[in-house]
N, C-alpha and C positions, 0 to 999 in steps of 0.2 A: 504494499500499499504505500503511495506516495505520502509521505508525511506532511509535505507543504500543503496538502488539500483537505488536512484533518482539522476540523474546527468543532468546538464543544460550545454551544451557545447556552446563555441563560434562558430558561424557560418560563414565561409567564403565563400562569394560568388564571382562570377567573371567568372568562366569558364562556357562555354556554352554547353559543352559536358561532358562524364564521365571522372571522375578523376582517373587515372590508376596506379599511383605510387607517392610516397612521400618520402621525405629524409630531414632529419635534419643536420644541420652543428654541429660540435663540439662548444663549448662555446668559444667565441672569446672576445677580449677588447670591442667589439660594442655590445654583446650580442649573442643569436643564432638564426639562420634563418631557414624557411621552405621553401622548393621548391616543387612544385607540377607539374606533367606531365598530360596532359589530351589529349584526341581525338580531341580538338578543336585545336591543332597545336601550342599553346602558352604556354609555361611553365610560372609559375609565382612564385615570390619571396615573402615572408611574413616575418614579425617579428615573430619569433618562440614562444614568450611569449604571445603576445597579439593577433596574427593573423592577424595584420594589413598589407594591401597590400603596398608593397614596389615598384614592378615593373614588367613588362610582357616582356619577351624575345620574339621578332617577327622576323620571318624570315623562319620558317619551313613551307614546302607545304604540310605535311601530319600530320596524328596522331603522338603525341610525346608518347612513351611508357615508357621512363625510364628518370629520371633526376638525377643530383647529385650535390653537391658542394665540393670544395676541402677543406683541412684542416683548412684553413685560412678564409674560405667563400669568397673569392676574385674573384673565377672563378666559373662558373657554366658549366654541360655539360649536354647535351639531345641526346637521341636516337630516330630516327623518321622512320615512314613508308615512307618517302620521300627519303629513300636510304641514308640518310646522319646522321653522328654524329656531333653536333656543339659544339665549346667551345665558352662561353660567359663571357665578364666582368661583374662580378655581381655588380660592383659600379655603372656602367653607361648603362648597358644592351646592349652594342655594341657586335656585333658577331666578335669573334676574329679569328676563322677558322671554316671551314667546312671540315669534313673528307668524302670522297665519299666512299659507299659501291655498291654492285651489288644487294643487295636486301633489305628488311625491316631490320632496326637496332631495336633490341628488348630490350638490355640492354647496360647499361655503368657504368663505375667505376672509379674515380680517384685513383692512387695509394696513399699510406699513405704519402710518400715524394712529393707528388704533380706533380711529373714529368712526369708521365705517364698515358694514359687513355686507359682502356680495354673496347671492345665493342664484341657483339655478337649479332647473329639474324638468320634469315631465310637461311642464306648462310651456317649455321653449322660450321662457322670458328671463332675462338676467335682471334683477331687482338689486338696488343698492340702498340699503338702510343706514340712516343717520343714528348712531348709537348716543349721540348727546340729545337727540329727540325721538327717542324709540317710538312714541305714539303717533309719529308725524307718519303720513304715507310715505312708502318708499318711492324712490326714482326708479322708473322701469326703462329699460333699453328697448326702445321700440323694434319689432321685427329682428329680434337679437339673435335667433338661433333657427337653422332650418330643420332642427330636430330636438329631440330631448337632450338636456345639457347634462354631460358627464362630468367635466372638471371646470374648475374657474381659479383665476389666480391673479394677482396684481403686480404690475412691474412698472419701470420708470417713475419710481416715487409716486405711486398711486395716480398717474396721469394715463394709465394704458391698463385695460383689462383683457385677459384672454380666456377663451372658452373652447371646450370641445364637445363634439356630440356622439350620443351612443349608437346612432343609426346612420352617421355619414363620415367621411373621412374629414381631416383638415383641423387646423386650429386658427380660430378668427380671433384677431386682435383689434380692439375698440379704443378709440380714443374717447375718453371719460367725459371731456367738455362737449364734443360735438355729438356723442353718442353715436357715431359712424364707424363703420370698418376701415381700418388704415391698411391691413395687410391680412392674407390668408396664407398659413404655412399648409402647403399640399401633401397629403398623404394618402396612400390608397386605401387603407384600412381605417375604422375609428380609433381615435386616439382614448386610450384607456387611462393614461397617466401624462400629466404635464406638470413639469416643476421649475420654476425659475431659479438659477443658481444664486447662491448666497451673494456672489461679487455683481450680480446683475448681467454677467456677460452672456450666459448661455440659457436656452430653454430645452430642457431635456423631455422628450415624448417617447411614449411606447405606443406603437400601433402594429397589431397583428404579430409577426415575428420579426419585428425591427425595432432598434432603439437609435432615434436621430438626435443630433445635437444641432440647435439652430443659433444664429447670432441674434441675441435679443435686441440690438439696437438697428441692425440693417436687415435683419430677417432672412439672411440666405443660410442654405443648409451647410453646415459645417463639416460634419460627419454622419455616416449612417452605417450601422453595423446589423447584419443579418443575425438572427439568434437561432439556436438550435431548437427552439420551440415558440409555440404562441406564447408571447410574454404580456404581462398585465400592467406591471409596473417597473419604473427605472429610476435611479437617483444618482447623481454626480457627487463625488466626494467634494466637500465644501472648502477645504483648507488649501489643498494644492492643485485640485482638478484633474488630477493625473489618473483616476480609477473611477468607474462606475459600478453599479449592481443592477441586476435584471431578475426579476421572478415571474413564475407564470405556472402554465399548465402541469409541467412535468414535477412540480413540488420542491425543486432545488433552486437555491439562489446563486448565482454566479456573479464572480467578481472579474471585472474585465480591465485590461489598460486602456485608458482614454486614447492616447495617441495611437495606438497598433490594432485595437480591438483584439488583442490575444487574451484567452482566458487565463486568469491568475490562480482562481480557487473556485471549488464546488462545495457550498454547504449543504448538507443534507440533514434532514431530520422531520421536517413537516410530513404530515399524513394526508395532506390534501393540496389542491392547488393554492399557489400563493396569490394572494390578492393586492398586496401592498408591501413595498420596500422603501425604506428612507434611511439616509445617513444621518448620524448624530450630528449637531452643530460644529464640533470640533475634528469630525472625520475618523474618530478613534475607534468606533464601533458603528454597526448598522442593525436596524430592526427589521423583522418581516411578520407579516400577519396572514393567517391561512384560514382556509376553509375548515381546518379541524378544529379551530376555535382557540389557538394558542398564538401568542407574541414571543418570537423568539429574538434575542439580541446576541449578535455575532461580534467578535473581535475583527478589525481590519486586518491585524497583523496577528495570526493565532501564535500562541507560545510553540518555540520548536520543541523537540523532544528532551533536549538538554536544560531548557528553561523550565520545563514542567516537572522534571525529575530532581533537578538540583537547586531549584530556586532561581530568582531572578539575578541580573548581572548586580555585583556589589556596588556598582556605580549607579544604579538606577532604583528607584522604589516602584514596586507592582502597583497598577490601577486595581481598583476592586474587581474589574471585570477579569483581570490576569489572575487574581487569587482564587475567585470562585472557579473560573475555568480550570485552573491547575488541579484544585481539589476535586472537581468533577473527572478530570482526566485520570488522577490517581485511584479514585473509586472505581471506575470504569475498569481500569487494568486490574485492580485487586479482585473485582467481581469475576473477572474473565478467568484469573487464574484459578 
């Protein structure tokens, strides 16, 4: 067995149905956090580094398809099949506001300045809610989507929004001020994942069996890589931008070299298709959510056999992930013997 491709994840249980969306907060004074959306109707908040459960947001009456945290990780948002998008206090778990829609809400996203919430879903309408005036009617982007909205995101310091559809290819970019489409990123298959890189340079998309990287300012296609299976989600490493991950139908998470497309590692462990993958804000780990109802957190650089058996290099301190992964590896070896 190739030891470079062996990784022991932190397995986060708690959801009773498939995990369909993951979102990492930026790094805050209290660390960083991971929120997960599930068809069990209860988004969960975890410590992004250790995977420890912090709390569950209770109040939705249908599957939760999308979730996110604001820049300071003080509020959470969720989009649900119960025709609502909700805002939550991420410190207490209390519901702060519920925005009614007329059909299933599939996607939600906080603006960078945290004042706005963007939603989209089966109504084929993009809505922008002013969180400073939550009772005010939302702004609606007219004729905003040719089909059911699958993903939404902000870019260009909240001056542009993007969306993709479940039943047609492409990513549409809208000027927030005019409400008009400024560009369309053309893809053959529907885009199931669209992520704006931390530095604002790239848009990473997963469509069918390919992962594409687009120039977020000039909208040209930078790189396109064919995947070994149908992928549902992809994420670019945020610190150096030299790696990316992809997960999908075959239940594996693959780590690739951004510049060459070479496969670096394969992470196996899920027992169902992978619906969402996301890098942590520092790039030291990444999370995956699956049909099997679990969230798994993987190290970007798995410990080598020497590190796992003899401890970390004396010049460096192990991260909590490395400590837990090392213990799990030792336990696995002991049980095998």
